[in-house]
C-alpha positions, 0 to 999 in steps of 0.5 A: 086088809091086804095079805101083804100087811095083815096082822094075825094076832093081838093082845088086849091088855085087860088085867089092871085094877083100874083104881082111878075108875073107882067106884065103877071098877068095883063092879066091872073090870074096865074092859067091860065098861059099856060105851053106848051100851057096848062093852069096850072089849067087844068093840075091840073084838069087832075091829080085830075080826074085821081086819082078819086077825085070827087070834087075840089073847086077853090077859086077865087078873082083876075081876077075872071071872067076870071078864072070862064069863063075858068072853065065854058068852061072845066067842060064838059071835066071832067064829074066825077069831080065836080068843084065848085067856092068859090068866095072871095069878099075880098081876104082871104089868104090860110088859109081863103080860106080853112076856107071859103070852109070848108063845101065842104071839109068834108073828107081829102082833097088835098090843092094845089097851082095852080101856081106850076108845078110838076109830084110828085105823089099825091098817096104818100101823101095819102098813107103817111097820111092814114098809120099814122093815126090821123094826121093834114096833110101831106106835100110835101117837097124838098131840095131847098134853103130857106127852112122854114119847120123844119123836125125831125125823120121819116119826122115829121114836127116840125114847120114852119118858126121857128126863131131858130132850132126847138127841134129835127130838123134834116133838114130844107126843102122847102114847095112845095105847095102840102098838104093833110089836115085832115077835123079837120083842117078847124074848127081850122082856124081863120075867115078872112084873114090868112096864113094856114102855120102860122095857123098850127104852134100853132096846132103843138105846141099843140101836133098835128102831121104832116108828110112829103113826099120828092120830090125825083126825081120828077120834081117841079117848082114854077112860082113866076116871069116871069123868072121862068115861062119862064124857066119852059117852056124852060125846058119842051120844051127841044128844041122842038116845041109846036105849037098849030094847030091854030097858024101860024109860017111863019117867021124864028124860031130857038131853042124851040118854044111854040105858043098858039092858034091864035099866029102868027109869021109873014113872015119876023119876026125872033124868037129864044127860045120864048113863045107865048101866045094865040093870040100873034103876032110877026110882020114882021121885029121884032127880038125876042130872049128868050122872052115871047110874050103875046101881039103884038111885033111891026115891028122893035122891037129887043129884047133879054129876057123879056116880050112883052104885048103891043097890 
Protein backbone atom coordinates (compact mmCIF):
# COMPACT_ATOMS: atom_id res chain seq x y z
CA UNK A 1 0.00 0.00 0.00
CA UNK A 2 1.35 3.45 -0.88
CA UNK A 3 2.10 5.82 1.99
CA UNK A 4 -0.65 8.11 0.68
CA UNK A 5 -3.31 5.54 1.60
CA UNK A 6 -1.51 3.51 4.28
CA UNK A 7 -3.40 2.74 7.48
CA UNK A 8 -1.18 2.22 10.50
CA UNK A 9 -3.49 0.64 13.06
CA UNK A 10 -6.37 -1.79 13.39
CA UNK A 11 -8.59 -3.43 15.98
CA UNK A 12 -9.57 -7.07 15.69
CA UNK A 13 -12.86 -7.60 17.51
CA UNK A 14 -12.40 -10.93 19.29
CA UNK A 15 -14.13 -10.70 22.66
CA UNK A 16 -17.52 -12.25 21.91
CA UNK A 17 -19.02 -15.43 23.34
CA UNK A 18 -19.89 -16.93 19.93
CA UNK A 19 -22.83 -18.78 21.45
CA UNK A 20 -24.20 -19.76 18.02
CA UNK A 21 -20.96 -21.65 17.39
CA UNK A 22 -21.56 -23.95 20.35
CA UNK A 23 -20.34 -26.60 21.09
CA UNK A 24 -17.16 -25.66 19.23
CA UNK A 25 -16.95 -22.31 20.98
CA UNK A 26 -16.72 -24.10 24.33
CA UNK A 27 -13.27 -25.28 23.20
CA UNK A 28 -11.82 -22.25 21.44
CA UNK A 29 -12.70 -18.57 21.04
CA UNK A 30 -13.95 -17.91 17.53
CA UNK A 31 -10.80 -16.01 16.53
CA UNK A 32 -8.80 -19.22 16.97
CA UNK A 33 -11.05 -21.44 14.85
CA UNK A 34 -8.76 -23.05 12.25
CA UNK A 35 -9.64 -22.62 8.58
CA UNK A 36 -7.65 -25.08 6.49
CA UNK A 37 -5.55 -25.51 9.65
CA UNK A 38 -4.73 -21.80 10.05
CA UNK A 39 -6.43 -19.88 12.90
CA UNK A 40 -8.57 -17.04 11.58
CA UNK A 41 -6.73 -14.46 13.66
CA UNK A 42 -3.42 -15.47 12.12
CA UNK A 43 -4.85 -14.91 8.66
CA UNK A 44 -5.83 -11.38 9.71
CA UNK A 45 -2.39 -10.71 11.20
CA UNK A 46 -0.74 -11.85 7.97
CA UNK A 47 -3.02 -9.63 5.91
CA UNK A 48 -2.43 -6.58 8.12
CA UNK A 49 1.33 -7.09 8.28
CA UNK A 50 1.42 -7.36 4.48
CA UNK A 51 -0.31 -3.97 4.22
CA UNK A 52 2.26 -2.28 6.43
CA UNK A 53 -0.05 -1.86 9.42
CA UNK A 54 2.13 -1.17 12.44
CA UNK A 55 -0.23 -1.80 15.37
CA UNK A 56 -3.14 -4.14 15.92
CA UNK A 57 -5.26 -4.16 19.06
CA UNK A 58 -7.04 -7.41 19.90
CA UNK A 59 -9.87 -7.07 22.41
CA UNK A 60 -10.45 -10.21 24.47
CA UNK A 61 -12.93 -11.43 27.06
CA UNK A 62 -14.37 -14.92 26.48
CA UNK A 63 -11.64 -17.60 26.80
CA UNK A 64 -9.20 -14.70 26.94
CA UNK A 65 -6.32 -16.83 28.26
CA UNK A 66 -6.37 -19.08 25.21
CA UNK A 67 -6.32 -16.15 22.81
CA UNK A 68 -3.63 -14.32 24.75
CA UNK A 69 -1.53 -17.48 24.92
CA UNK A 70 -1.78 -17.97 21.18
CA UNK A 71 -0.82 -14.36 20.45
CA UNK A 72 2.15 -14.58 22.81
CA UNK A 73 3.35 -17.55 20.78
CA UNK A 74 3.12 -15.90 17.35
CA UNK A 75 4.27 -12.34 18.03
CA UNK A 76 7.79 -13.18 16.86
CA UNK A 77 6.36 -14.15 13.46
CA UNK A 78 5.30 -10.53 12.93
CA UNK A 79 8.29 -8.43 14.02
CA UNK A 80 7.00 -5.22 12.44
CA UNK A 81 3.50 -5.54 13.85
CA UNK A 82 2.87 -4.43 17.43
CA UNK A 83 0.14 -6.75 18.75
CA UNK A 84 -1.56 -5.31 21.84
CA UNK A 85 -4.16 -7.02 24.01
CA UNK A 86 -7.14 -5.01 25.27
CA UNK A 87 -8.66 -7.20 27.98
CA UNK A 88 -12.26 -6.53 28.97
CA UNK A 89 -13.26 -7.51 32.53
CA UNK A 90 -16.86 -7.22 31.40
CA UNK A 91 -17.74 -7.63 27.76
CA UNK A 92 -18.15 -4.22 26.15
CA UNK A 93 -19.60 -4.97 22.72
CA UNK A 94 -18.16 -3.68 19.47
CA UNK A 95 -18.60 -0.01 20.35
CA UNK A 96 -17.37 -0.36 23.91
CA UNK A 97 -14.38 -2.38 22.76
CA UNK A 98 -13.37 0.35 20.33
CA UNK A 99 -13.95 3.03 22.97
CA UNK A 100 -11.69 1.25 25.48
CA UNK A 101 -8.90 0.93 22.92
CA UNK A 102 -9.26 4.51 21.65
CA UNK A 103 -5.92 5.68 23.01
CA UNK A 104 -4.16 3.11 20.84
CA UNK A 105 -6.07 4.03 17.69
CA UNK A 106 -5.14 7.64 17.07
CA UNK A 107 -5.10 7.55 13.25
CA UNK A 108 -7.71 6.15 10.85
CA UNK A 109 -7.94 2.50 11.79
CA UNK A 110 -9.42 -0.73 10.48
CA UNK A 111 -12.20 -2.38 12.49
CA UNK A 112 -12.32 -6.09 11.67
CA UNK A 113 -14.51 -8.90 12.94
CA UNK A 114 -12.12 -11.73 13.70
CA UNK A 115 -14.67 -14.43 12.83
CA UNK A 116 -14.94 -13.72 9.12
CA UNK A 117 -12.90 -14.95 6.19
CA UNK A 118 -12.43 -12.78 3.13
CA UNK A 119 -9.96 -11.99 0.39
CA UNK A 120 -11.43 -8.50 0.03
CA UNK A 121 -8.68 -5.96 -0.56
CA UNK A 122 -8.39 -3.60 2.39
CA UNK A 123 -6.62 -1.22 0.02
CA UNK A 124 -10.01 -0.39 -1.47
CA UNK A 125 -11.30 0.82 1.89
CA UNK A 126 -8.28 3.02 2.53
CA UNK A 127 -8.32 4.53 -0.97
CA UNK A 128 -12.03 5.28 -0.64
CA UNK A 129 -11.61 6.80 2.81
CA UNK A 130 -8.68 9.05 2.00
CA UNK A 131 -10.14 10.10 -1.36
CA UNK A 132 -13.34 11.51 0.13
CA UNK A 133 -12.04 13.46 3.09
CA UNK A 134 -13.82 14.29 6.37
CA UNK A 135 -15.55 10.94 6.74
CA UNK A 136 -16.70 9.06 9.80
CA UNK A 137 -15.57 5.96 7.98
CA UNK A 138 -15.84 3.54 5.10
CA UNK A 139 -17.52 0.13 5.32
CA UNK A 140 -17.41 -2.95 3.09
CA UNK A 141 -20.84 -4.11 1.92
CA UNK A 142 -22.21 -7.08 0.03
CA UNK A 143 -25.49 -8.02 -1.58
CA UNK A 144 -26.45 -10.86 0.75
CA UNK A 145 -29.94 -11.55 2.12
CA UNK A 146 -30.90 -9.71 5.27
CA UNK A 147 -29.07 -6.51 4.46
CA UNK A 148 -29.53 -3.72 7.01
CA UNK A 149 -27.38 -0.91 5.60
CA UNK A 150 -29.25 1.78 3.67
CA UNK A 151 -27.11 3.02 0.79
CA UNK A 152 -27.67 6.07 -1.38
CA UNK A 153 -26.08 7.68 -4.41
CA UNK A 154 -22.36 7.11 -4.84
CA UNK A 155 -22.30 4.41 -2.18
CA UNK A 156 -23.00 6.82 0.66
CA UNK A 157 -24.22 5.13 3.84
CA UNK A 158 -27.47 6.73 4.95
CA UNK A 159 -28.46 4.61 7.95
CA UNK A 160 -28.05 1.29 9.71
CA UNK A 161 -31.04 -0.92 10.56
CA UNK A 162 -33.60 1.66 9.49
CA UNK A 163 -37.16 0.47 10.11
CA UNK A 164 -38.46 2.00 6.90
CA UNK A 165 -36.87 3.21 3.71
CA UNK A 166 -34.31 5.90 4.50
CA UNK A 167 -34.57 9.17 2.51
CA UNK A 168 -32.50 8.75 -0.64
CA UNK A 169 -32.06 5.00 -0.16
CA UNK A 170 -31.27 3.17 -3.40
CA UNK A 171 -30.38 -0.22 -1.96
CA UNK A 172 -30.07 -2.12 1.30
CA UNK A 173 -26.90 -4.15 1.66
CA UNK A 174 -25.20 -6.44 4.17
CA UNK A 175 -22.34 -5.24 6.39
CA UNK A 176 -19.29 -7.49 6.09
CA UNK A 177 -17.58 -6.81 9.41
CA UNK A 178 -14.85 -4.72 7.76
CA UNK A 179 -14.63 -0.97 8.34
CA UNK A 180 -12.17 1.90 8.37
CA UNK A 181 -13.01 4.54 10.95
CA UNK A 182 -11.87 8.09 11.59
CA UNK A 183 -10.08 8.77 14.89
CA UNK A 184 -12.87 11.28 15.51
CA UNK A 185 -15.33 8.42 16.11
CA UNK A 186 -14.13 6.79 19.38
CA UNK A 187 -14.52 9.96 21.52
CA UNK A 188 -18.14 10.14 20.34
CA UNK A 189 -18.96 6.58 21.46
CA UNK A 190 -20.73 6.03 24.79
CA UNK A 191 -18.95 4.52 27.78
CA UNK A 192 -19.72 0.94 28.72
CA UNK A 193 -21.35 -1.68 26.55
CA UNK A 194 -22.48 -0.56 23.09
CA UNK A 195 -22.85 -1.62 19.47
CA UNK A 196 -20.70 0.45 17.11
CA UNK A 197 -23.29 0.18 14.32
CA UNK A 198 -26.01 1.58 16.57
CA UNK A 199 -23.55 4.24 17.76
CA UNK A 200 -22.90 5.43 14.20
CA UNK A 201 -26.58 6.00 13.44
CA UNK A 202 -27.01 9.25 15.40
CA UNK A 203 -23.73 10.53 13.98
CA UNK A 204 -25.06 9.97 10.46
CA UNK A 205 -28.28 11.69 11.48
CA UNK A 206 -26.30 14.76 12.51
CA UNK A 207 -24.68 15.09 9.10
CA UNK A 208 -21.71 12.77 9.48
CA UNK A 209 -20.66 11.16 6.22
CA UNK A 210 -19.83 7.52 5.67
CA UNK A 211 -19.07 5.76 2.39
CA UNK A 212 -18.97 2.15 1.30
CA UNK A 213 -17.05 -0.19 -0.97
CA UNK A 214 -18.70 -3.22 -2.62
CA UNK A 215 -17.53 -6.78 -2.13
CA UNK A 216 -17.58 -7.26 -5.89
CA UNK A 217 -16.01 -10.55 -6.91
CA UNK A 218 -14.06 -10.99 -3.69
CA UNK A 219 -14.78 -14.00 -1.49
CA UNK A 220 -16.43 -13.49 1.91
CA UNK A 221 -17.92 -15.79 4.51
CA UNK A 222 -19.00 -15.27 8.07
CA UNK A 223 -18.78 -18.03 10.64
CA UNK A 224 -21.98 -17.74 12.61
CA UNK A 225 -22.75 -21.43 13.15
CA UNK A 226 -20.90 -24.77 13.00
CA UNK A 227 -22.61 -25.33 9.64
CA UNK A 228 -21.20 -22.07 8.32
CA UNK A 229 -17.77 -23.04 9.59
CA UNK A 230 -17.95 -26.46 7.95
CA UNK A 231 -19.09 -24.98 4.62
CA UNK A 232 -16.25 -22.45 4.68
CA UNK A 233 -13.64 -25.20 5.01
CA UNK A 234 -15.44 -27.30 2.41
CA UNK A 235 -15.51 -24.50 -0.18
CA UNK A 236 -11.88 -23.54 0.37
CA UNK A 237 -10.67 -27.15 0.38
CA UNK A 238 -12.37 -27.69 -3.02
CA UNK A 239 -12.11 -31.46 -2.68
CA UNK A 240 -8.43 -31.41 -1.72
CA UNK A 241 -6.44 -32.63 1.26
CA UNK A 242 -4.99 -30.22 3.83
CA UNK A 243 -3.19 -32.49 6.25
CA UNK A 244 -0.71 -31.00 8.70
CA UNK A 245 2.67 -32.71 8.71
CA UNK A 246 2.04 -33.64 12.33
CA UNK A 247 -1.24 -35.42 11.54
CA UNK A 248 -1.55 -39.15 10.80
CA UNK A 249 -4.07 -40.57 8.37
CA UNK A 250 -3.89 -44.37 8.47
CA UNK A 251 -7.56 -45.14 7.90
CA UNK A 252 -9.70 -44.74 4.80
CA UNK A 253 -10.30 -41.17 3.64
CA UNK A 254 -12.39 -39.90 0.74
CA UNK A 255 -13.57 -36.51 -0.42
CA UNK A 256 -11.87 -33.50 1.09
CA UNK A 257 -9.94 -33.75 4.33
CA UNK A 258 -8.67 -31.05 6.67
CA UNK A 259 -6.56 -32.38 9.54
CA UNK A 260 -4.68 -30.22 12.01
CA UNK A 261 -1.47 -30.91 13.93
CA UNK A 262 -1.67 -34.09 15.99
CA UNK A 263 -4.96 -35.22 14.43
CA UNK A 264 -5.29 -38.96 13.77
CA UNK A 265 -7.47 -41.11 11.56
CA UNK A 266 -6.69 -44.55 12.89
CA UNK A 267 -6.40 -47.65 10.77
CA UNK A 268 -9.87 -49.11 10.41
CA UNK A 269 -11.61 -45.72 10.56
CA UNK A 270 -13.47 -44.34 7.55
CA UNK A 271 -13.87 -40.61 7.02
CA UNK A 272 -15.39 -38.63 4.17
CA UNK A 273 -15.39 -34.84 3.74
CA UNK A 274 -14.31 -34.14 7.31
CA UNK A 275 -12.59 -31.36 9.25
CA UNK A 276 -10.30 -32.44 12.09
CA UNK A 277 -9.11 -29.93 14.66
CA UNK A 278 -5.59 -30.28 16.07
CA UNK A 279 -5.37 -33.36 18.26
CA UNK A 280 -8.75 -34.75 17.16
CA UNK A 281 -9.05 -38.51 16.66
CA UNK A 282 -11.20 -40.90 14.66
CA UNK A 283 -10.77 -44.26 16.37
CA UNK A 284 -10.62 -47.53 14.46
CA UNK A 285 -14.16 -48.64 13.65
CA UNK A 286 -15.65 -45.16 13.46
CA UNK A 287 -17.38 -43.97 10.27
CA UNK A 288 -17.75 -40.23 9.76
CA UNK A 289 -19.15 -38.24 6.87
CA UNK A 290 -19.31 -34.42 6.69
CA UNK A 291 -18.33 -34.08 10.34
CA UNK A 292 -16.28 -31.54 12.29
CA UNK A 293 -14.12 -33.58 14.66
CA UNK A 294 -12.87 -31.47 17.57
CA UNK A 295 -12.36 -34.32 20.04
CA UNK A 296 -12.41 -38.12 19.95
CA UNK A 297 -14.77 -40.08 17.71
CA UNK A 298 -15.07 -43.40 19.49
CA UNK A 299 -14.92 -46.80 17.83
CA UNK A 300 -18.31 -47.81 16.50
CA UNK A 301 -19.57 -44.26 16.05
CA UNK A 302 -21.36 -43.80 12.73
CA UNK A 303 -22.22 -40.20 12.02
CA UNK A 304 -23.28 -38.10 9.04
CA UNK A 305 -23.07 -34.36 9.60
CA UNK A 306 -22.59 -32.62 12.93
CA UNK A 307 -19.83 -32.08 15.45
CA UNK A 308 -17.79 -34.43 17.66
CA UNK A 309 -16.26 -32.80 20.74
CA UNK A 310 -15.99 -35.68 23.24
CA UNK A 311 -12.60 -36.61 24.64
